[in-house]
N, C-alpha and C positions, 0 to 999 in steps of 0.2 A: 202609449208608453205604459210598460207594465208596473204596475206598484211592486216596490219590493217588500217581501215578507220581512214581518219581526220575527225577533229569535222565538216568542214564544209560538209563532205561527209557524215556522219553521219545525220547530220539536214538536209540536201537534200535527203535522204532515207526515214527520216520520213517523210518531207514533201511529198514526191511523192505516198506513200500510203495513206495520207489525211491530210487534213488541222490542222494546230496543233496552238495552242497560245502559245505566247513568254514562258511564265512559264512553261508550256508542256514541252517545248522545252528545257528548262534550267536543266530542272530537269531529263530528259532523257539521256542529256550531261553530266551532273555533274559527272559520274562514270569516264567519260573519258577525264575530263582534268585537266591539271596541278592546273590552277587556275580560278578563277570566272570572272576576266578581261578577261581571253583568250574565254570563251563563251559569254561574253558580246560584243566583237569585230566582232566574227561570226554571231552572232544574228543580230548587229546592221547592219551588211553589207548585211545579207540575206534581212534585212526588206526593206533597201536602195534599192535596187534592186528588190524589189516586189516579192520575194519569200516567204517572210514571212509578212501576213497580219492580223492583228485582226479584222477586218472588213468582211473579207472572211471568218475565222475561226468563228465569230458568227453566218453569213447568212448561213455555212453549219450545225452548230449545231442545226439552227433552222430550217431548212429544212428537215436535218433528222428526227429531235424530235416532230414538230409541230401536224402531223396526229394522234400520239397518247397519246399525253401530253398536259398539262396546261401550262400554263407562269411561274407559282410558281417552277413546275418542271424544265423546262428550265433555268430559272433564278438562280436556285440553282446550275445546271449544270454546265450554265457559270462561276458562282461566283468561284465555285471549281477548274475550270482550271482556274483563276487568272483575269477573265475579270472582269473590272471596270462597275458601275452602270452606267457612261455615257455612256461607248462604246456598251452597250446592251440597253439602254432603247430606241432607232431608231425601232428597231429588234421587240423587244417586244411589243411594242405598236402596230405593225401592226400586230401582234398577235389578240391583244383584241377584236376586232368585230366579229373575229370567234369561240371566246372561246365555248359560248353554241353549236355552229354546232360540233365542232371538238370531244366534251365532248358527244353529244347525239350519232354523230358517234361511238365512244369509247366504251360507254355504249350499242350499239345497237348489236355491233360486239360481245359483251362478253356477255350480257345478254338476249336482245331481247323482253322482256318483264318486265312489271311492279313487283315489289316485290307484294309477296300476303300475307306476316307477317313480324313481324317487325325484327326477326333475319335475315329474307332473305334481306331487304332495309336495315338493319344494313351493310351488306356485300356489297350489293352494293353502299353503301356511301362511305366506308372505301376502295374501289378498286378507285372509281373516285378521293376521296381526295389523295390516294397513287399515282397517276397520275400527281398530280399537278393541278387539276381543283378547282378553289375556292368554298367557301362552296354554295355560291349565285348561281354560274352555277349549282351545284352537287343540289343543292335543285330545281330549275326550271327542270331538267333533269328528276329528280325522280318523280316530279309532273305531268310528263308530256306534258311540253309544248314545243311545235317543234320550230326550229329554224327558221327565217323568210326565209331562202334561201332554206327551207325542202321541196321537190316536192317527192311527196308518189310516183306518176307514175316511178318516175326515182328510187327511191328505193327498187323497185322489180327489174328493166330492166337494168342492168349492162353496156348497151350501146346501 
């Protein structure tokens, strides 16, 4: 017979797999708790001990998503996970300067060459917009504007 995990044990198991936001853990623990106050006590203790950190969660999501997604998409994902605008502001501001370079890299991996007709251009626009890149950045990428950090010699040579 398998012993059931305590709420704290479940929370630690989730946190061992990856960083979670407080609201994510609340949702995942809710079916296993008698009442909401019990979950709050466990999460408060984990936060106090440093096992649960909204800052680490934000950094984790940004690190995982930044290479392939724009600021808007990352902001949306963080909001859905219960992160407030204040908690994500600094991390997203750090991404802004690299937005054009990241969009160009995503576009180059997917398409590699400029659109030859309006239908293809629409497809490329929709792809980049769905990835969370701003309209201005998408316009610049499709116009052929290269990011400042782009080095043509390193683009062909991976190392």
